[in-house]
C-alpha positions in Angstrom: 88.6 104.2 95.8 86.6 106.8 94.0 84.5 107.7 97.0 87.5 108.1 99.2 89.4 110.2 96.7 86.5 112.5 95.9 86.1 112.9 99.7 89.6 114.3 99.9 91.4 111.2 101.2 94.7 109.9 100.0 95.1 106.1 99.7 98.0 103.7 99.9 98.2 100.8 97.4 100.5 97.8 97.2 101.8 97.3 93.7 104.2 95.1 91.8 107.1 97.4 90.9 107.9 95.9 87.5 104.2 95.9 86.4 103.9 99.6 87.2 107.4 100.6 86.0 108.5 98.1 83.3 111.6 100.1 82.6 113.0 99.5 86.1 114.6 96.1 86.4 113.1 95.6 89.8 110.6 92.9 90.8 108.8 93.0 94.1 106.2 94.7 96.2 106.0 98.4 96.8 103.5 100.9 98.3 102.5 104.1 96.5 100.1 106.9 97.4 97.0 107.3 95.3 95.9 111.0 95.3 93.7 111.6 92.3 91.5 110.1 89.5 90.4 111.3 86.1 87.0 110.2 85.0 85.8 109.3 81.4 82.5 110.6 79.9 80.6 107.6 81.4 81.9 108.3 84.9 84.4 105.5 85.0 87.9 105.9 86.2 90.2 106.6 83.2 93.4 107.4 85.0 94.9 107.2 88.5 97.3 109.7 89.9 100.0 108.5 92.3 102.9 109.8 94.3 105.8 107.3 94.7 108.2 107.7 97.6 110.9 105.7 95.8 114.1 107.6 95.0 114.2 105.5 91.8 111.1 107.2 90.4 111.7 110.6 88.8 108.7 112.6 87.9 109.8 114.8 85.0 106.3 116.3 84.6 102.9 116.2 86.0 101.9 113.7 83.3 104.3 111.2 84.8 102.1 110.9 87.9 99.2 109.5 85.9 98.6 105.8 85.0 95.9 104.2 83.0 93.5 102.4 85.3 94.1 99.0 83.6 97.9 99.3 84.1 97.5 100.4 87.7 95.1 97.6 88.6 97.4 95.0 86.9 100.2 96.3 89.0 98.0 95.8 92.1 96.9 92.3 91.1 100.5 91.2 90.3 101.6 92.1 93.8 102.3 89.0 96.0 99.4 90.2 98.2 97.1 91.4 95.4 94.4 94.0 95.7 95.5 95.9 98.8 94.4 99.5 98.9 93.7 101.4 102.0 
């Protein structure tokens, strides 16, 4: 993921909606676009930036696009077909 994003590519990832957005009372699979990362001091991925095409997701600010890596990976792994990113 890091190599692709640093190379300028945008990725698609399958996630579990409720794991990514616990405030939405929706369970099921969903695809989001991954278009950025923020690294920590050690070079690990600290945060992941996404664009979500769903009309249910309202980005009030730039900060709303960013998710902690653990939360994002959990949303990917809870998806019925876990771990899909392309």
